[in-house]
C-alpha positions in Angstrom: -97.7 129.4 -13.7 -97.2 132.8 -12.9 -99.6 135.2 -11.5 -102.3 136.4 -13.4 -101.4 139.9 -12.5 -98.3 142.0 -13.6 -96.6 145.1 -12.2 -96.4 146.5 -15.2 -100.3 146.6 -15.5 -100.0 148.9 -12.6 -97.9 152.1 -12.8 -96.2 152.8 -9.7 -98.2 156.4 -8.1 -94.9 158.1 -6.9 -97.3 160.6 -5.2 -97.8 158.7 -2.3 -95.0 158.4 0.2 -94.9 155.1 2.7 -95.9 156.3 5.7 -95.1 153.3 8.6 -97.3 152.8 11.3 -96.1 149.7 12.2 -92.5 148.1 12.4 -91.4 144.9 13.4 -88.4 142.8 14.1 -87.8 139.7 12.0 -85.4 137.7 14.3 -84.0 134.6 12.6 -86.6 134.5 10.0 -84.3 134.4 6.9 -83.6 131.1 5.6 -84.5 129.5 8.8 -85.4 125.8 9.9 -86.9 125.5 13.1 -88.2 128.8 15.1 -88.2 132.7 14.5 -89.9 135.5 16.4 -91.6 138.5 15.4 -91.1 141.4 17.5 -93.2 144.7 17.8 -91.3 147.7 17.3 -94.3 150.1 16.8 -94.4 153.1 19.0 -90.8 152.3 20.3 -88.8 153.6 17.6 -87.1 157.2 18.0 -85.6 157.4 14.6 -88.1 158.5 12.1 -88.4 156.5 9.1 -87.9 159.0 6.1 -88.4 157.1 2.6 -85.8 154.3 3.4 -83.8 152.4 5.8 -81.0 154.2 7.3 -78.3 152.7 9.2 -79.7 154.7 12.4 -83.2 153.3 12.1 -81.8 149.7 11.4 -79.4 149.9 14.1 -82.1 151.4 16.6 -84.5 148.5 15.8 -82.1 145.9 16.5 -81.4 147.8 19.8 -84.9 147.7 20.9 -85.8 144.2 19.3 -83.1 142.8 21.9 -84.6 144.1 25.0 -88.2 142.9 23.6 -86.3 139.1 22.7 -88.4 137.5 26.0 -92.0 138.8 24.7 -92.4 138.3 21.2 -95.8 139.8 19.5 -95.5 136.3 17.3 -93.5 133.3 16.8 -92.8 130.7 14.1 -92.3 127.2 14.6 -91.5 124.4 11.8 -93.0 121.0 11.4 -89.5 119.9 10.3 -85.6 120.7 10.0 -86.4 122.0 6.4 -86.4 125.5 5.7 -89.4 125.2 3.0 -91.8 123.2 5.0 -95.1 124.0 7.0 -94.5 126.3 9.6 -97.3 127.8 12.2 -97.2 131.1 13.7 -98.6 131.6 16.8 -99.2 134.8 19.0 -98.1 135.9 22.7 -100.5 133.4 23.9 -99.1 130.4 22.0 -102.4 130.6 19.6 -102.1 129.6 16.1 -102.5 132.8 14.1 -101.6 130.8 10.7 -100.0 128.5 8.8 -97.6 129.0 6.2 -97.0 126.4 3.5 -93.6 127.4 1.7 -92.6 125.7 -1.4 -89.8 126.8 -4.0 -91.7 130.0 -5.0 -89.7 130.0 -8.0 -91.2 126.9 -9.1 -94.9 126.9 -7.6 -97.1 129.2 -5.2 -96.9 129.0 -1.4 -100.0 129.6 1.0 -100.7 131.2 3.6 -104.0 129.4 5.3 -106.1 130.9 8.3 -108.3 129.6 11.0 -112.1 130.1 10.6 -113.1 133.2 11.9 -109.7 134.5 11.8 -109.9 138.6 12.3 -106.5 138.5 9.8 -108.1 137.1 6.6 -111.1 135.8 5.7 -109.9 133.6 3.3 -106.3 131.7 2.2 -103.4 133.6 0.8 -101.7 132.5 -2.0 -98.3 133.9 -2.9 -97.0 133.2 -6.6 -94.0 134.1 -8.5 -94.7 136.7 -11.4 -94.2 135.1 -14.7 -93.9 131.8 -13.6 -90.3 130.4 -14.1 -89.3 133.3 -16.4 -86.3 135.3 -15.2 -85.3 138.8 -15.2 -87.5 141.1 -13.4 -90.0 139.1 -13.3 -88.5 136.7 -11.0 -88.0 139.5 -8.7 -91.8 139.6 -7.6 -94.0 138.2 -6.2 -97.9 138.5 -6.2 -101.1 137.8 -4.0 -104.7 138.8 -3.7 -106.4 140.1 -0.8 -110.1 140.8 -0.7 -110.1 140.6 -4.5 -107.5 143.5 -4.2 -103.8 142.5 -5.8 -100.5 143.0 -4.1 -96.9 143.0 -4.9 -93.7 142.3 -3.1 -91.1 143.6 -5.4 -87.3 142.5 -5.1 -85.8 144.3 -7.7 -83.9 146.7 -5.5 -81.6 143.9 -4.2 -81.3 143.9 -0.2 -84.7 145.5 0.2 -87.9 144.7 -0.7 -90.9 146.9 -1.5 -94.5 146.2 -1.0 -97.1 147.5 -3.0 -100.8 147.8 -3.0 -102.9 148.3 -5.9 -105.6 151.1 -6.0 -107.1 152.8 -8.7 -105.2 151.0 -11.1 -101.7 151.9 -9.9 -99.1 150.6 -7.1 -98.8 152.7 -3.8 -96.1 151.6 -1.6 -97.1 150.5 1.5 -94.4 148.6 3.5 -90.8 147.7 3.2 -88.3 145.3 4.6 -84.4 144.9 4.8 -82.1 142.3 5.7 -80.2 142.7 8.9 -77.8 140.7 11.2 -75.9 138.7 9.2 -78.7 138.0 6.6 -80.6 135.9 9.2 -83.0 138.9 10.9 -85.0 141.7 9.0 -86.8 144.7 9.7 -90.2 145.4 8.2 -92.1 148.7 8.3 -95.8 148.8 7.2 -98.7 151.3 6.8 -101.0 149.1 8.9 -104.1 151.0 7.4 -103.5 149.4 4.2 -102.7 145.8 5.3 -103.2 143.5 8.2 -100.0 143.1 10.4 -100.1 139.3 10.1 -100.9 138.9 6.0 -98.1 141.6 5.6 -95.6 139.5 7.8 -96.3 136.1 6.6 -96.2 136.6 2.9 -92.9 138.6 3.8 -91.5 135.5 5.6 -92.3 133.7 2.7 -90.7 136.0 0.3 -87.8 135.6 2.3 -87.7 132.0 2.5 -88.8 131.1 -0.6 -85.8 131.8 -2.9 -82.6 133.5 -2.4 -84.3 137.2 -2.6 -82.2 138.5 0.6 -78.9 137.4 -1.1 -79.0 139.2 -4.6 
């Protein structure tokens, strides 16, 4: 089944421009089977983000990430050797942050489950395909709800994914992700004032692994 919310119900508010406050390098996070790293680049990049990813921005992100490789903000570990399986995100202290139950998103929903009293979300996050198993543009959108607010991941632009938040019956861009590093890594920028980092990262990881979205 598809998600009850559809992006067509929320026109894009083009007057609001993405102003990222957070940046992350998702190392080895695309189509991975065992482990991956999330490196926090926030406040460490000199190249400005102006509307979209430039080659200079992505290259600097990779260079800074390389220096931070020994101290990731989060790590992802799998319970098995399959891409679509239970994965656990832990913080720098090794504490469990959330679990990702990744399925074939084009056929079913995937879920992010948080520990009790988590500061990131008070409830489970379910990422569902828009329009169910239908093809076309709907197949390139995933939706989730946090605190009764709909969000959409939009992959209609191929190798760049856009995260929208629905405000006042319109979609506002609050994040963007692009593949990097031979289709294994990605760079995520986010307006952290509009969505928790972990929720954005976890839904992004599911999106990148739930179907061949980054290969389009």
